[in-house]
N, C-alpha and C positions, 0 to 999 in steps of 0.2 A: 049858533054856528057847531057845526059839529066837532066832538072832544072823541077821542080812541086811547086808551090809556093798558101800554102791554104789562106784566106781572109774570114772575114766574120761572125766571130767565137763572141762569147758576152753571155753576164748574158737576161733569155729569164725567164717572169714566165713558170707555166705549164700552155698549153692551148696556149701556146703565139705559132710566127710561126720566124723562120727563113732561111734563105739561104746562103749557103756554095760557095764560087768559089775557082776554081782552074786554076790558069794559067803556061799553058806550054809552054818552048822553049828548041830547042835543038832533036826537033826530027820534024817530017812527023806525023802531030797531028791526019790526017784524017785515018792516018794506023796502029792510038794505040785502042784498049780496054784501057778502062776508071773505074776505078770505090772507092770504098771509104771506111771505114775503119775507127773503133775506140776504143778506146783504154782507160777506169775510174781506177783510182787508185786500186791497188789490184787486176788487173782482165788480161784474157789475151786480147790481140788485136784480137776487132771480128770484121765479116763483115758485112757490111751496105746497100750494094748498086753495082750495075756494067752494062752496056754497054756495049756492045758491036762496034765492028771497024768500023762496018758498017753498016747504018742502025739505028733503031729504038728497037734494041731489047736488052732488061733489064732483071736484076733476080734484086730480094730484102730477106734479111734474113728476117723470120717470125713474128716476134717485130715492127720492121717499114712497113709491109705490107699496104700500105691504107692510111701512113700518111708522107712517105717521096717520093721523085719524085729524079729519074739523070736526067738529061740531060745531053746536048754539043751542041756546038756553033763553028764550026769549021774558021768561019771565024775568030773566037776572040783568036780563040788556046784556048779553056775553060770547062770545066767543070761544074757543079752544080749541088748543094744537097742543093732541096727544102727541108727544115721542117715541117713537122704540129701537130696541137694537140701535141706537146711536153709535156714531162714528165720528171720529176727528172730522172728518169732511165735510161734516153738520156744521161744524162751528162757525157763525155768524152774531149779528146783531139779529133780533127778526123783530117785523112790522108787521102790524096791522091794518088796511084800506078796507072800506066800506065805501058801498055803488048802490043808488037807489035802485031798484028791481033790478039788481045787478041777477047773471042769470047762471052764477057759477068760471065766473071771466079768467085765465090765467095770463091774460095781457097785461101788465101795468099801467100800462098806458090808460085802461076808461077807467082809473078807479083815480078821485078826486080828493077824498078823506084818509088821512095816514094817522097813524103813532108815532111816537118819538120812539118805540122800540126796544127791546130788551136783547141783553146779553147772554147767548150761550157759547157755552164754552167746554167742549169735548177731551177728554185729554185721554194719551195712549196706554 
């Protein structure tokens, strides 16, 4: 069974930075595409960023483009989300997800395996 565990969330002031981590187990990590999604109270879950299973191809939703960076470390079975220039509207629970041979898809419906999420709160 696949397990994904997010960490690194917390409280940060607007304009600040935060890095999230997602540690994976129960899979051949290097064969999986990975993604980050987020959900704010009262809103639908939305895409944030994705990275292909092999290579450095990445995708970002427009609202975070230029501010967030997704990366992976296959030796550590971990995917990261570096968040800079944070805004109050970035406040949400952030989830990581995985798909075998994923191509960096931002559509949440293609992902079967999900973590439990980590809270990010950006104060004004």
